[in-house]
N, C-alpha and C positions, 0 to 999 in steps of 0.2 A: 338783202345783201347789196353792198355798194362798193365801188372802187374808191378807196380813200385817196383824196387828193387835196390840194391847197384850197380848192373851192368849197369842199364840203366838210373838212375836218373839224371846223369850229362848230358846225351843227351836230355832227355825229358824236363828238366827244364833249359837248357842252355839259357842264355840271358834274363830270366824273371826278372821282377822288384818287383813282389809281388806274394805270393802263398796263395790261398784260400783252406783250408782243406775241402774236401768233402768225406773223406775216412771213413771207418767203423771199423778200428782196431788200437790198440795202436802201434803195431810194425811198421806200415807204418808211423804213426805220428812221432815216434822216428827217423825214417829214414829221413823224411822231416826236422825235427828239426836239425839233424846233418848237413844236406846240407845247410839249411838256415843260421845257425850260422856260419858255415865255410865260406860261401860266403857273409855274411853280408846282407842277403835278408830278409825283413820282411815277416811274414806269419801270417795267422789268423786261429787259432784252433776253430773248432766247432764240437759239437756232440749232438745227440738226441736219446733217447730211452724211451719208456713208455710215461710218462708225463713230463720227466725231460730233460732239454737241457742246454748246456753251450757254451759260446763263449769267446775268449780271443785273443787280438792282441799280437803278439810276435815280438819285434823289437830288433834285436841283437845290443848290446851295450847300449840299453836304458831300456829294461825291462828284467825280468827274462825269461828264456827259458822254453820249455816244460819239459825238464829233471829236471829243478829246482823245478817245481811244482809236477812232478811225477817221483821221482828218480827210482822207479821200477814200472813195470806194475802191475795192480791189480791181486791178486792171485785167482786161482780157476775159474770155469766157471762163466761167466758174463752174465747178461741179454742182449739180442740182439733184434733187431726189429722183427726177425723171431719168437723168443720164447716168447717175452713179448709184441710185438706190439709197435706202436708209434702213438701219437696223431697227426692227419694229419696237423693241423695248427702249430704244434710245429716246424716241419722241416722248414717251410717257415719263421717262426719267427726268428729262429736261423740264417737262411741264410740272412735275412734282416739285422740283427745286424752285421754279417760278412761283408756284402756289404757296409754298412754305414761306418764301420771302414776302409775298403779298399779305399773308395772314399776319406776319410779324408787323408789317407797316400799318395794316388796318387796325391792329390791336394796340398800336402806340408803342410797341416794343422796339428796341434798338436792332436794326437790321444790319448784319455784318457787311461791311463794304468789301466784298470779295468777288472775284471772277471765278466761277466754277466751270471746269472743262471736264469732259468725259471722252475717253477713247476706248471703246469696248474691245477693239482688236489689239491695241498695242500699249496704251498708256495708262489705263485705269482712270481713276478720278483724281483731279488736282484742284486745289483752291489756292489762289494767290491774291494778295492784297491789291485792290484797285490803285492805279497811279493817281496822284493828286490832279485836281483840275488844272488845266493849262490857262495861264493868264491871257495868252494870245489866241485861245480857242475862238473861232468865229462865232460860235453859238453862246456858250455859257460865259466866256470871257469878254468878248466884244459885243455880245448880244445883237448879232446880225442874223436875222431869221430869213435867209434868202429863199428857202423852199416855201415858207408860208407866204412870202411876198410875191410869188409867181415869177421869180427870175430864172427858173429852170425851164428848159424846153420840154413841153408836154407832148403826148402823142397827138398826131394830126390825122383826122379822117380825110382821105383823098377823094375829093368830089367825083362822083360818077364811076369810081373804080372798085367799089366794094372792098376797100382796103384801108388800113391804118399804118401810118409811118411812125416808127419809134426812133427817137433820138437818144442814144445811150450816152451816159456820162463815163463809161468805163474805158473808152479809148480803143486802140486797135485790138482786133480779135484774131487769134490764130485759127484760120478757117479750116485748115487741113486737120488740126487737132480736134476741132469741134466736129468735123465730119466723122472721125473715128468714134467719138462719143455718141453721135446720133445714129450711126449705121444700124445698130441693133433695133432701133425704134421705128424705122421707116425708110422711105426712098430718099436718098441724099445725092446731090450733085454739087461739086465744089471745085474751084480753082483758087488762085491766090487773091482774087479780087472779090468774089461773091460765092455764097453758098445757098442752095435752094433745098428746102426740106418739106416733104409732104407729111402733114399731120391732119388727115381728113376730118372735117370738111375744110380745113384751112391749108394754106401754103405760105411758108415763111421764106423770104429772101433776106439773107443777112450779109452785110457788106463788111469789108476789112476794117472800116473805121468804127464798127459797132452799131451803125445804123441798121434798121431792119424795116421791111414792108411785110405786113401780115395781110394776106388776101383771104376773103371769105367772110369778113365782118367789117362793120363800121363802128363797132363798140370799142372804145379805147381801153376799157377795163379788161375785155377779153384779150385784146392784143397785148397789153402789158403782162397779163397773167401767162400767156403763151411764151413771151420773151423770157420772163423770169423762170419759167419751168424748164425751158430747153437751152437757154443761153446762160442764164444766171443774171442777177441784178442786185 
């Protein structure tokens, strides 16, 4: 198992014909989208949290890409499976939709360009036509692959401190709201400037601008995973 980043994505995904998204954060999905569009490889986005799930096939040259749909990642702390939970049958339902689209693509069949959403609590299942690709999309329109080119700030291991610093792209975080989400999960202290959360054997300090320091590890992959799990990404 490896933490997928700009440095290893070419090696890990070299030679694949289709990518199924099983990730838990937007930044990794943007990276996959850059790689898939650059190489002309179809991939199938899927996500689930709470009672809501979404799945969408992305076929470079035929459909819009992930960056067309989400030009910017959502701002602020987002609900995650750790803080909000997830309906157990939702994950298998989204996975089944992804696998069905994957089989269609691998068999050379026409895969319908739809966004499928499920809300088991309130909205049932909906399918809507994907929007057209945007000519001014940074990725599929202008073909600028900034995440592949290492222009994004990556986690930094803090020398001698057994800690990793995360630079979030999501912008300001409502720390008092995040405190309410994290209180059932462990010890939390917070004010308007910073929040400290104990998740043994780690300690997370999250700042108002979205930056975080994860103590107890020098592994950037672990730090990113904890951030995605408890803050969202």
